[in-house]
C-alpha positions in Angstrom: 0.0 0.0 0.0 2.9 2.4 0.8 4.3 2.1 -2.7 0.9 2.9 -4.3 0.5 5.8 -1.9 3.9 7.3 -2.8 3.2 6.8 -6.5 -0.2 8.5 -6.2 1.3 11.4 -4.3 4.1 11.8 -6.8 1.6 11.8 -9.6 -1.1 14.1 -8.2 0.0 15.7 -5.0 3.9 16.1 -5.1 3.9 18.8 -2.4 2.6 16.2 0.1 5.9 14.3 -0.1 7.3 16.9 2.3 4.1 18.2 4.0 1.6 16.6 6.4 -1.9 15.6 5.3 -4.9 14.3 7.1 -6.0 10.7 7.4 -9.3 11.8 5.9 -7.5 13.1 2.8 -5.5 9.9 2.5 -8.6 7.7 2.9 -10.9 9.7 0.6 -8.8 11.7 -1.9 -5.2 10.5 -2.2 -5.6 6.7 -2.0 -9.4 5.9 -2.0 -10.4 2.2 -2.0 -12.7 2.5 -4.9 -9.8 3.5 -7.3 -7.0 1.5 -5.9 -8.6 -1.8 -4.9 -7.4 -3.7 -7.9 -3.9 -2.3 -7.7 -3.8 -3.3 -4.0 -5.4 -6.6 -4.7 -8.1 -6.0 -2.1 -11.6 -7.5 -2.3 -13.5 -5.5 0.4 -13.4 -2.0 2.0 -12.8 -3.7 5.3 -9.6 -5.3 4.0 -8.5 -1.8 2.7 -9.2 -0.2 6.1 -7.2 -2.9 7.9 -4.3 -2.4 5.6 -4.7 1.4 6.0 -4.9 1.0 9.7 -1.6 -0.9 9.8 0.0 1.9 7.6 -1.3 4.5 10.0 0.3 2.9 13.0 3.6 3.9 11.6 4.5 0.3 10.9 7.8 -0.2 9.1 8.5 3.5 9.4 6.6 4.4 6.2 4.6 7.2 7.7 5.4 9.7 10.5 2.4 9.6 12.8 1.5 11.0 16.2 1.6 8.8 19.3 -2.2 8.7 19.9 -2.8 7.5 16.3 -0.1 4.9 16.6 -1.2 3.7 20.0 -5.0 3.6 19.4 -4.8 1.9 16.0 -2.0 -0.4 17.2 -4.3 -1.6 20.0 -7.1 -2.1 17.6 -5.0 -4.2 15.2 -3.8 -6.3 18.2 -7.5 -7.1 19.2 -8.9 -10.5 18.4 -11.5 -8.9 16.1 -10.2 -5.5 15.0 -12.8 -3.0 13.8 -11.6 -1.6 10.5 -13.9 1.5 10.6 -11.9 2.9 13.6 -9.7 4.5 10.9 -12.6 7.0 10.3 -12.3 8.2 13.9 -9.0 9.8 13.1 -9.9 11.8 9.9 -8.4 15.0 11.3 -5.1 13.4 12.4 -2.0 14.6 10.6 0.4 12.1 9.0 3.4 12.6 6.7 5.4 10.4 4.4 8.7 9.4 5.9 11.5 10.8 3.7 13.8 7.9 4.0 11.1 5.3 3.2 9.8 7.4 0.3 13.3 7.6 -1.2 13.3 3.8 -1.4 10.2 3.7 -3.6 11.2 3.5 -7.3 10.1 6.4 -9.4 8.7 4.2 -12.1 6.1 1.7 -11.0 6.0 -1.9 -12.0 2.7 -2.1 -13.7 0.1 -4.4 -12.1 -2.4 -3.8 -14.9 -2.0 -4.1 -18.6 -0.7 -1.0 -20.3 -4.1 -0.5 -22.0 -5.6 0.2 -18.6 -4.0 3.2 -16.9 -4.1 3.1 -13.1 -6.9 5.4 -11.9 -6.2 8.3 -9.7 -8.3 9.9 -7.0 -11.7 10.8 -8.3 -13.4 14.1 -8.3 -16.2 14.6 -5.8 -19.2 12.3 -6.5 -21.3 15.1 -7.9 -18.7 16.2 -10.5 -19.7 15.4 -14.1 -17.3 14.3 -16.8 -15.3 17.3 -18.1 -16.1 18.5 -21.6 -13.3 19.4 -24.0 -13.3 19.8 -27.8 -16.9 18.9 -27.9 -16.3 15.5 -26.4 -16.5 14.2 -22.8 -13.5 13.1 -20.9 -13.4 10.2 -18.4 -13.3 11.7 -14.9 -10.9 9.0 -13.8 -8.2 8.7 -16.5 -9.0 11.7 -18.7 -9.4 9.6 -21.8 -11.7 10.8 -24.6 -15.2 9.2 -24.4 -16.9 8.5 -27.7 -19.5 11.2 -28.6 -23.1 10.3 -29.2 -23.1 7.1 -27.2 -24.4 6.2 -23.8 -21.5 5.2 -21.6 -21.5 3.0 -18.6 -17.8 2.2 -18.5 -14.7 4.0 -19.7 -13.2 2.2 -22.8 -9.7 3.3 -21.6 -9.5 2.5 -17.9 -12.7 0.4 -17.4 -14.0 2.5 -14.5 -17.8 2.6 -14.0 -18.9 6.1 -15.1 -22.4 5.6 -13.5 -21.2 5.0 -9.9 -21.1 7.8 -7.4 -19.3 7.7 -4.0 -20.4 9.1 -0.7 -18.2 12.1 0.2 -18.1 11.1 3.9 -17.2 7.4 3.8 -16.5 6.5 0.2 -19.1 3.8 -0.2 -20.8 3.5 -3.5 -24.1 5.4 -3.8 -26.6 4.6 -6.5 -28.2 7.3 -8.6 -31.3 8.7 -7.1 -30.4 7.8 -3.5 -30.8 10.7 -1.0 -28.7 9.2 1.7 -25.7 6.9 2.0 -26.6 3.4 3.2 -23.2 3.0 4.9 -23.0 6.2 7.0 -26.3 7.9 6.6 -24.9 11.2 5.3 -27.0 13.1 2.7 -25.9 12.6 -0.8 -25.0 15.9 -2.5 
């Protein structure tokens, strides 16, 4: 997960390599489950949050974290039945990438997907429509041109579902027409 995090920051948020960011930003914007689950080979959001929890304990020295975050999440991971959603209790906690660990991550990634499917980056907010340029729409995930005059469910370049929205609070998938998220209850914008 750390290598994917560093690659995502290098590509989209290079200033964060030397500046702190919040757990909420990491969870929802920098490395959201929805867009990195295939690359990380994770089947469920719970698996993602457990791996994220381990990263947020400062394990292996990948992230510099405060003592409270390290201790609380470390205790949770050591529990017989850890609760992955505890990560969400620390959305305002500040973490930063450890410079020594970051320097060990290669600048070019070993692709885990075929070169025909670019790795998706953090999505825009759920309510953001696909951008329009030169009269055609662009995929909101990879920026690829979408064919004009056709109804699109999936991007032909990256394979991301163009119809799925995500809750801005917890990242869960929200179906079109829903007024509230079924995972956290927040109103869908």
